[in-house]
Each structure stands twice: as structure tokens, then as C-alpha cells.
NUDRENKE-11129 format. One record per residue (C-alpha): residue in three letters; x negated, y, z. Coordinates in steps of 0.001 Angstrom, whole numbers, padded with zeros to 6 digits, always signed. Layout:
! NUDRENKE-11129
ALAXYZ
...
//
This chain:
! NUDRENKE-11129
UNK-017396-013795-002641
UNK-013511-011800-001633
UNK-012041-008522-001492
UNK-009037-006497-001211
UNK-008843-003205-003435
UNK-006545-001328-000846
UNK-008959-001621+001648
UNK-011955-001359-000172
UNK-013562-003984+001182
UNK-016076-006974+000327
UNK-016979-009844+002257
UNK-018261-012855+001397
UNK-016811-015578+004015
UNK-019240-018808+004426
UNK-017476-021864+005636
UNK-017868-025519+007179
UNK-016207-028111+005955
UNK-012798-028428+008177
UNK-012606-030644+010962
UNK-009977-032170+013470
UNK-010160-031771+017266
UNK-008716-034126+018700
UNK-007897-034394+022363
UNK-011067-034866+024903
UNK-008741-037650+026729
UNK-006519-039953+026115
UNK-003163-039520+025396
UNK+000017-041533+025601
UNK+000811-042747+021256
UNK+005144-042147+021927
UNK+008052-040518+019538
UNK+008964-037236+020503
UNK+012540-035797+019430
UNK+012344-032065+018295
UNK+015447-029970+019719
UNK+018146-028627+017174
UNK+016432-025478+017764
UNK+013078-026404+016405
UNK+014612-028588+014249
UNK+016611-025080+011723
UNK+016081-025753+008788
UNK+014482-021639+008518
UNK+011400-022206+010889
UNK+010241-025124+008295
UNK+007372-023305+008020
UNK+003661-021665+009015
UNK+002789-019609+010357
UNK+000172-017175+010839
UNK-001709-014887+014115
UNK-004578-013108+014337
UNK-006475-012833+017534
UNK-009885-010132+016848
UNK-013052-009431+019681
UNK-015451-006932+019657
UNK-019292-008797+020388
UNK-019391-009109+024401
UNK-022778-009412+025627
UNK-022334-010541+029183
UNK-021092-014129+027401
UNK-025061-014471+026481
UNK-024321-015309+022815
UNK-022318-018178+023709
UNK-021015-019655+020214
UNK-016736-018268+020117
UNK-016341-021224+017716
UNK-018001-024052+019840
UNK-016575-022272+022958
UNK-013130-022081+021969
UNK-013373-026304+019838
UNK-014606-027520+023056
UNK-011194-025385+024995
UNK-008957-027267+022093
UNK-009883-030670+023178
UNK-009436-030622+026617
UNK-005911-027910+025939
UNK-004740-030815+024135
UNK-004534-033522+026481
UNK-001340-031680+028565
UNK-000395-030781+025240
UNK-000776-033751+023333
UNK+002510-033275+020836
UNK+000148-031251+019092
UNK-002194-033483+018229
UNK+000306-035654+016199
UNK+001811-035407+012896
UNK+006195-034864+012114
UNK+008022-037235+011061
UNK+011347-037755+010002
UNK+014174-039814+011042
UNK+017579-040725+011705
UNK+018943-038697+008294
UNK+016142-036235+008391
UNK+015874-035168+012117
UNK+012230-034290+013095
UNK+010091-036338+015583
UNK+006378-035679+016722
UNK+004687-038987+016000
UNK+001963-038563+019131
UNK-001037-040372+017090
UNK-004159-038351+018737
UNK-005723-037673+015351
UNK-005867-033608+016012
UNK-005291-030004+014869
UNK-007799-028590+012381
UNK-010511-026585+013178
UNK-012574-024547+010322
UNK-016257-022226+011678
UNK-017016-019770+009656
UNK-019306-016695+009478
UNK-018223-012865+007754
UNK-020940-010239+006999
UNK-018530-008095+007736
UNK-018097-006093+010956
UNK-015014-005550+013600
UNK-014747-001790+012566
UNK-014123-002293+008662
UNK-011068-003790+008861
UNK-009826-000011+009458
UNK-008343+001692+012267
UNK-005373+001002+012963
UNK-005997-002304+013379
UNK-003071-003869+012199
UNK-001524-006203+009967
UNK-001860-006622+006606
UNK-005182-007411+007092
UNK-007686-007882+003943
UNK-008750-011064+002405
UNK-006111-012721+005339
UNK-006420-016007+002929
UNK-010419-015904+003926
UNK-009810-015609+007503
UNK-007269-018330+007818
UNK-008191-020743+004615
UNK-005522-023327+003556
UNK-007152-026229+003822
UNK-006166-027835+000865
UNK-003715-030912+002075
UNK-002810-029434+005212
UNK+000166-026823+004653
UNK+003042-029504+004113
UNK+005410-029948+007445
UNK+005771-033288+007467
UNK+002666-035816+008170
UNK+000114-033225+008520
UNK-001845-031232+011396
UNK+000430-029429+013146
UNK-002407-026604+013532
UNK-004676-025224+012136
UNK-007565-022981+014306
UNK-010327-020756+011885
UNK-013101-019357+014144
UNK-014960-016591+012031
UNK-017906-014723+014205
UNK-018470-010963+012215
UNK-021941-009608+011600
UNK-021987-007111+014292
UNK-021412-009876+017330
UNK-017559-009463+017504
UNK-014745-012211+016246
UNK-011807-013416+014717
UNK-008941-016359+016029
UNK-007347-017657+013525
UNK-003750-019776+014155
UNK-001270-021741+011647
UNK+001293-023349+013567
UNK+003802-025447+011997
UNK+006970-023628+013004
UNK+009546-026133+014199
UNK+007252-027472+017173
UNK+006662-023877+018855
UNK+008443-019987+018711
UNK+005643-016883+019693
UNK+005959-017853+023506
UNK+005233-021543+023177
UNK+001752-020547+020331
UNK+000901-018074+023052
UNK+001172-020807+026356
UNK-000610-023087+024746
UNK-003649-020796+023121
UNK-003699-019380+026970
UNK-004209-022437+028061
UNK-007308-023249+025762
UNK-008200-019581+027194
UNK-008169-021252+030348
UNK-009956-023774+030138
UNK-012580-021589+027438
UNK-013469-019315+030884
UNK-013775-022772+033074
UNK-011153-022473+035247
UNK-010214-026701+035404
UNK-006632-027248+034443
UNK-003873-024603+032769
UNK-002206-022909+034671
UNK+001112-023348+033332
UNK+001298-027129+032991
UNK+003813-027765+029618
UNK+006609-028646+029633
UNK+008852-031038+026817
UNK+012027-031403+027673
UNK+013421-030682+023788
UNK+016934-032486+024585
UNK+017842-028906+026529
UNK+018445-027616+023789
UNK+020312-030458+022115
UNK+023430-029791+020526
UNK+027173-030925+021815
UNK+028778-034473+020114
UNK+030927-033469+018304
UNK+029648-029404+018069
UNK+031785-027220+019207
UNK+030673-023678+018958
UNK+031987-020233+020203
UNK+033054-017798+017603
UNK+031008-014961+019292
UNK+028010-016612+017242
UNK+028650-015610+014465
UNK+030610-011855+013959
UNK+033718-011768+011592
UNK+032478-011748+007774
UNK+029037-012419+008494
UNK+030271-015902+006925
UNK+031737-013986+003865
UNK+028219-011397+002993
UNK+027214-012324-000483
UNK+023600-013944-000982
UNK+020887-012072-002244
UNK+018788-012040-005414
UNK+015251-008988-005096
UNK+016779-006172-006465
UNK+020053-005096-005711
UNK+021447-007530-004142
UNK+024541-009691-004406
UNK+026907-006729-005044
UNK+025523-004204-002401
UNK+025114-000769-003565
UNK+021955-000209-002236
UNK+018825-000639-004570
UNK+015326-002474-003440
UNK+013275-001884-006697
UNK+010022-004484-006244
UNK+007718-002239-008031
UNK+007794+000617-005558
UNK+008097-000730-002382
UNK+005546+000079+000172
UNK+004865-000575+003579
UNK+004257+002056+006727
UNK+003697+001863+010650
UNK+005851+003565+013172
UNK+004271+003872+016604
UNK+006611+004538+019475
UNK+005165+005647+022784
UNK+006361+006672+025600
UNK+006880+010113+024218
UNK+008952+008564+021305
UNK+011168+006299+023487
UNK+012017+009552+026035
UNK+012929+011656+022964
UNK+015223+008339+021535
UNK+016902+007497+025566
UNK+017672+011878+024897
UNK+019862+010904+022577
UNK+022038+008379+024785
UNK+024908+008153+027136
UNK+024245+008420+030450
UNK+025038+005430+031217
UNK+023410+003649+027794
UNK+020587+005428+028862
UNK+020100+003746+032519
UNK+021129+000341+030774
UNK+019517+000238+027817
UNK+015559-001440+027105
UNK+013323-000389+025133
UNK+014115-002771+022995
UNK+017456-001406+022665
UNK+016167+001815+022149
UNK+013916+001703+019216
UNK+015815-001652+017184
UNK+019260+000454+017488
UNK+017222+003876+016517
UNK+015455+001956+013528
UNK+019002+000168+012212
UNK+020395+003743+012640
UNK+017993+005461+010520
UNK+016544+003047+008185
UNK+019816+002924+007107
UNK+020128+006670+006622
UNK+017471+006348+004452
UNK+018307+003611+002573
UNK+021336+006316+001811
UNK+024356+003326+000900
UNK+026461+004542-001556
UNK+029285+001988-000687
UNK+030137+003306+002857
UNK+032140-000261+004005
UNK+029178-001889+002952
UNK+028472-004050+006296
UNK+024665-003572+008063
UNK+023906-006501+009542
UNK+021035-006459+012154
UNK+019632-010128+013875
UNK+017599-009932+016372
UNK+014773-012252+017758
UNK+016013-013048+021042
UNK+013477-014914+024046
UNK+016498-017379+025781
UNK+013826-017733+028510
UNK+015295-015400+031503
UNK+018491-015739+030146
UNK+019433-019366+030357
UNK+017994-022747+032431
UNK+014853-023185+030324
UNK+012439-024468+033125
UNK+008493-022847+032539
UNK+006370-024154+030419
UNK+009042-024619+027855
UNK+006678-024356+024694
UNK+009467-025084+022060
UNK+011943-022586+019806
UNK+014089-020512+022799
UNK+015054-018447+020558
UNK+018536-016568+019628
UNK+019712-014482+017045
UNK+022043-012612+017908
UNK+023884-009807+015429
UNK+025246-006528+015178
UNK+026671-005644+013022
UNK+028429-002668+011576
UNK+030148-000818+008433
UNK+026773+001661+006710
UNK+029279+005066+007189
UNK+029857+004411+010743
UNK+026032+003526+011510
UNK+025658+006690+009485
UNK+028008+009006+010824
UNK+027819+008191+014881
UNK+025195+009362+017086
UNK+022106+006984+018062
UNK+024247+005829+021169
UNK+026591+003882+018887
UNK+023776+001453+017099
UNK+021882+001370+020306
UNK+025483+000249+022511
UNK+025861-002484+019045
UNK+022290-004232+019992
UNK+022819-004373+023770
UNK+026312-006265+023568
UNK+024823-008284+021002
UNK+021511-008950+023052
UNK+023884-009190+026056
UNK+026061-012197+024786
UNK+022828-014934+025119
UNK+023074-016987+027806
UNK+023366-020961+028562
UNK+026591-021185+026308
UNK+025776-019036+023315
UNK+022769-021949+023091
UNK+024748-024328+022911
UNK+027251-022840+020798
UNK+023889-021921+018351
UNK+022135-025654+018706
UNK+026376-026614+017304
UNK+026165-024269+014303
UNK+022913-025347+013860
UNK+023792-028769+013406
UNK+027067-028366+011372
UNK+024897-025898+008872
UNK+022054-027717+008035
UNK+020955-027499+004356
UNK+023600-024798+003673
UNK+021251-022291+004050
UNK+021700-018483+005574
UNK+023165-015514+003891
UNK+020999-012160+003299
UNK+021720-009225+001431
UNK+019898-006074+000746
UNK+022113-004521+004063
UNK+020981-007318+006108
UNK+017081-006490+008868
UNK+015760-008349+011448
UNK+013728-007247+014802
UNK+011550-010032+016547
UNK+010081-008313+019642
UNK+006488-009890+020039
UNK+005121-006980+023106
UNK+005872-009420+025476
UNK+003965-012058+023427
UNK+001573-011418+024984
UNK-000932-012310+022365
UNK-002764-009036+023082
UNK-003643-011243+027232
UNK-005524-013967+025389
UNK-009425-014061+026473
UNK-011910-016757+025962
UNK-014532-014909+027462
UNK-014916-012493+025464
UNK-011994-009590+026396
UNK-009382-009332+025545
UNK-008461-008769+021671
UNK-008389-005424+019840
UNK-005201-006672+018355
UNK-003357-009875+019027
UNK-000557-011110+016964
UNK+000937-011529+014124
UNK-001304-012644+010614
UNK+001579-010345+008496
UNK+002948-007258+008393
UNK+006763-008730+007792
UNK+008123-011390+008859
UNK+009410-012450+005455
UNK+006962-011756+002441
UNK+009039-012678-000125
UNK+011248-011094+000861
UNK+010184-008148+002850
UNK+012236-005801+003342
UNK+013715-008040+005305
UNK+011971-007954+008710
UNK+009881-005921+011330
UNK+007260-007134+014284
UNK+007576-004888+017177
UNK+003691-005528+018234
UNK+001992-003782+021036
UNK-000598-001122+020123
UNK-002728+001472+021713
UNK-002991+004399+019600
UNK-006624+006684+019282
UNK-005200+008830+022805
UNK-005745+005018+024480
UNK-001414+005543+024613
UNK+000025+002321+024966
UNK+003322+001177+022650
UNK+004615+000037+019512
UNK+003629-000246+016831
UNK+006752-001265+013781
UNK+005749-001902+010383
UNK+008388-000900+007801
UNK+008980-001835+004126
UNK+011026-000114+001686
UNK+011248+001770-001867
UNK+009802+005405-001943
UNK+012596+007661-001319
UNK+013884+005599+001489
UNK+010364+005565+003137
UNK+009994+009430+002903
UNK+013110+009979+004394
UNK+012544+008017+007257
UNK+009293+009832+007814
UNK+011393+012289+007942
UNK+013609+011706+010406
UNK+011185+010175+012939
UNK+010114+014034+012337
UNK+013338+014942+013643
UNK+013269+012504+016697
UNK+010129+014178+017900
UNK+012724+017188+017978
UNK+014618+015363+020663
UNK+011298+014619+022895
UNK+011031+016148+026551
UNK+009845+019869+026773
UNK+006550+018342+028737
UNK+005478+016202+025096
UNK+006713+018504+021935
UNK+002945+020474+021982
UNK+001561+017234+022169
UNK+004142+015676+018819
UNK+003049+018315+015790
UNK+003314+015194+013738
UNK+005455+012102+013130
UNK+003438+008951+014335
UNK+003533+007357+010702
UNK+000476+005633+010336
UNK-000495+005998+006042
UNK+000671+003209+003947
UNK-002191+000769+003431
UNK-000691-000538+000357
UNK+002306-001402-001756
UNK+004598-004058+000186
UNK+005227-006477-002835
//
């Protein structure tokens, strides 16, 4: 029996023993090196994603667990490295031993209905550890299955698909590419539309490494290391017993309201991500109210390099850059939103193939050194383009698809936020952004969200009398 006091839920999960699903046909036995982007110390962990599906009477009672298990076996033929095991060689360099041993698969049933998981359906989800069971001995990075997949049938006829990925193998888009292949095969397509491409040598460092200075902004190297309360001399307090999590909705009216505050030139150039990232960075800083106006505020942007660099279609390795925007806290708070959005856009625009090459060089030079994190550090990752919400295994698109956890760094929940695709109760498409802050700072951020609506176009004002912030689902720590 499992439960969640926050969601007032109790439900039983009955799991079958975990099995290994191997490729459905013979595959090459070889050793395939990962790229230096894959082989980052910071990626040596498991990432969970989760998909919620409604019952579909048109499927005629087909068992989603067996449909997906069969499709996984067939998808592992072209994606055979996923069926192997990660090894270290050449002084710790990661490579995949393509053994065809397979991925872990768990079949389960839960006596709970889809609607019991809440409205809106957003992370954090109750009893996540039951929906993606940590099979004993499976969570190490080396010499263990690279994927763990669990299909849990629900009492209402819907089901939950949860996947845990060894992050060194792929990023979010790489994982959705693989799951997209599984979905196509599950729907009866004979072969994946997008053939997989390995070519990890594209993102290797030079010999010797020659990183450009622009990859790391001035003073970022000297930022103090973190604790979890008052961070390394920071003037920002983060009390671990008073942190709360809240999700904010940004639909077309909110985006229009942010754009209305930008200069005419920037209004045309800024993307939706630029606008939301700049607004959140500025107003989060205002909410935290750093006592030291000169304190550096660091925004780390997780940017998909596909489309910006010569990375072929079908590449499913880690291909994201992490450009950094920086500003003194006082300047970020005092300047208009345009200031923050311009810094975001400038950082993103630096990402090209030379930037990626320099970043690979820097990864090699800094291996084993860790990354600086302070109370003024914040990271934003746009998951709206990963297309988890498009994955259709025959039952239609998911009610929710994306990260299983609300924050990008569970051990330091204030550090990172995801931008998640979301449709609100009015059927309005937008994005939900979970944010973790101390309670007083969260109150200030909600207030600032209310002020944002004052900038909404006149046609939207009547519909936007309240800030679109979802209730706190639980304490974040």
C-alpha cells in the first residue's frame, strides 16, 4: 500500500517481476564511444519521465503493457545501443558495450483512476516511486540497463508509462525520438520514420582543447560554491524548512503581456522562451530580494543545439548547450524586463558549432571539478519542444507527458525549473512552470504575476482577473 499525504491518496500497485526486453532481431556486438557532451560528470544520473493516458475504447481492450513491450523490442533493433551496458575505458572515458542484453521492463496494475492524480495534472506526482519502481541493482550508471520502462494499468482503463533513462545516453529530444519510434511501431508502422544516427564524434573535444572565452562569462568561475541555506557568502536566504513549490501558467495573454513591456525591436526578435525566461529571471530575483545589490545572478539556459549546428536529423545523443546570462542583482531588479530578455537572447544567440566545440573542450578540461552553484544560480529548460506530449502508442496523446519530477535538481529544488507544455481548464495552450522558493519570496512572485496582467492587451483583461498560479501541491523540501 502506498500513499501521499499531500494528495490524500492511497492506492495499491501490484507489480510483475521485472524482465529484460532484448532486441527482436540480432544486432551488432561492438563498443561505441560516447561524445564528450554525453560524458559529462553532471549527466551521470538517471532521469525519469512519465506519460498519463486515458482509456481508448477504439483499442478494443488491447493490453498497453504488451503492445508497448513488443514495440520496445522491435525499436531496440535500430536503437541497439540502448540494449547494451555502459563501461569505462581509456582512463574513464564512457562507451557502450552493445551486448543486446536488453532494457528493464515492469508491468503493473494500480487500483486508482487517472482523475485521482489531480487537476491540473502536473508534477510532483504522488507515489512516483511506485509508478517507476527502482528495481534493486538497476540504478548504477555503469554495467546496468540503460532504460527502465514501467507500464501501470489503471482502474479506469487508462495507463501510465514511466521511463527512466541513463542521461549519458541521450537528452530529452533523443529520448522522445526513441519513444517516438516505439510509438510508431506500436501503432503498426513498419519502421521508424526517423532513422537513428549515432555519430557521437561530432561533439568531441579538440586535441588539445581550445575553448573560447565566450563559453564562460567573466566572474562565473569565481562564483562561490553552494550550501543549502545561505549560499557561500550570498545575501539570499533559502531556509530548507520553508520552501514551497508552485506552478505558474503562461498562455497567450501572459506572453502578450510580457511582450508589451519589451522594446519594439526586441518584441519582434524575442521568442516565447526568451520572454518567459527573462521575465521569470527578473521577477524571481525581485522576489528573493538580495540584500547585496552587487550579488551576481546567474541564469543557466538549457538550449537544444539541433538546428543551430551541423547535427544530423536522427541524432539522439546529448546535444544541448548551457549558455549563461549574468547580471548584478540590483541591475536586474531596477532595469525593465527588456534588459533581462536581451541578456537571455544574447546568451542563446551565441550557440553555434564553434560554441559547441568550445564547450566540449571545456568539459574535458574541467572533468572532475564540478560546477559552481550559488543562491543566485537559476536554470531554465524548455521541455515544450521535446514533444513528450505528442507520443501516441495507439491510445491517443497523453493527458500529461514530460518530466516526472517538478524540479530539475531534486537535491537543490530552487536551482532549476522546467517549462512544460500545458493546456489549462479553458482549453488554452501554453506552458506551466514549476518554481520553488522560500514562502515569503513565493508570495512576492505571485503578487508580481498579478501585476503582469496589468500589461495584458485590453481584449484579455476581462478574462485575466486572477494570476494563473496553481495551488501549492506540497512543501518542496
